C-alpha positions in Angstrom: 201.3 69.5 -54.6 199.9 69.7 -57.9 200.0 72.8 -60.5 197.8 71.8 -62.9 196.4 74.2 -66.0 193.4 74.9 -67.4 191.2 71.5 -67.2 188.4 71.1 -69.9 185.5 70.0 -67.4 182.0 69.3 -68.1 180.8 72.0 -65.0 178.5 74.9 -67.0 176.1 72.0 -67.5 175.5 71.2 -64.0 175.5 74.5 -63.3 172.7 76.4 -61.3 170.8 79.0 -61.8 169.1 81.7 -59.6 165.9 79.7 -59.9 165.8 76.7 -57.3 166.2 72.9 -58.9 166.9 74.7 -62.5 171.0 73.9 -64.0 172.7 76.6 -66.4 172.8 73.2 -69.0 175.1 74.8 -71.7 178.3 72.8 -72.8 181.8 74.4 -72.2 183.6 74.8 -74.6 186.3 72.9 -76.2 189.7 74.8 -75.9 193.5 73.2 -77.2 194.4 75.6 -74.7 193.0 73.1 -71.7 193.9 69.4 -71.1 190.9 67.0 -70.9 190.0 66.2 -67.0 190.8 62.0 -67.7 194.0 63.2 -69.0 194.3 65.5 -66.4 193.2 63.2 -63.4 195.6 60.1 -65.5 198.8 62.1 -64.6 197.6 62.5 -61.3 196.9 58.9 -60.7 200.3 58.3 -61.8 202.5 60.5 -60.3 200.6 59.5 -56.6 201.7 55.8 -57.6 205.7 57.0 -57.5 204.6 59.3 -54.6 206.2 62.8 -56.0 205.4 65.4 -54.0 205.0 68.1 -56.5 203.8 67.6 -60.1 203.0 70.7 -62.6 200.9 70.0 -65.4 200.8 71.6 -68.2 201.6 72.6 -72.2 205.6 72.8 -72.8 205.4 76.5 -73.7 203.8 77.6 -70.4 205.8 74.7 -68.2 209.3 76.6 -70.2 208.3 79.8 -69.5 206.8 78.6 -65.5 210.2 77.2 -65.0 213.0 79.5 -65.9 211.5 82.5 -64.0 211.2 79.9 -60.9 214.4 79.1 -60.9 216.3 81.2 -62.7 214.7 85.0 -60.6 217.7 86.9 -62.4 215.8 85.7 -66.0 213.8 88.8 -66.1 216.1 91.1 -65.0 218.6 90.0 -68.2 215.6 90.1 -70.2 214.9 93.8 -69.1 218.9 94.2 -69.9 217.8 92.9 -73.6 215.1 95.0 -74.7 216.5 98.4 -73.4 215.1 98.7 -69.8 217.5 100.1 -67.1 217.7 97.4 -63.9 214.8 100.4 -61.6 212.3 99.8 -65.3 213.6 103.1 -67.0 214.9 103.5 -70.4 218.4 103.5 -70.6 220.2 107.3 -71.5 
């Protein structure tokens, strides 16, 4: 299973419009929150070569948060307690 963060691709340039044979032709905006397609492809190739069953491609803050919530399911409840919420979501009295 491949879990990848948003990837920067040039899909807008080759996208079709409502007119037959016409392409959209605009560049995809560059964003620091997206991984380049080349980098993503390289990481997937390395994972396939090493026969990994599951890979997560992401920047560190996002990956860390998802990992913690995935493998420590009680963490959201602890977070609610620390910000003053009761287990049922209501305010503490």
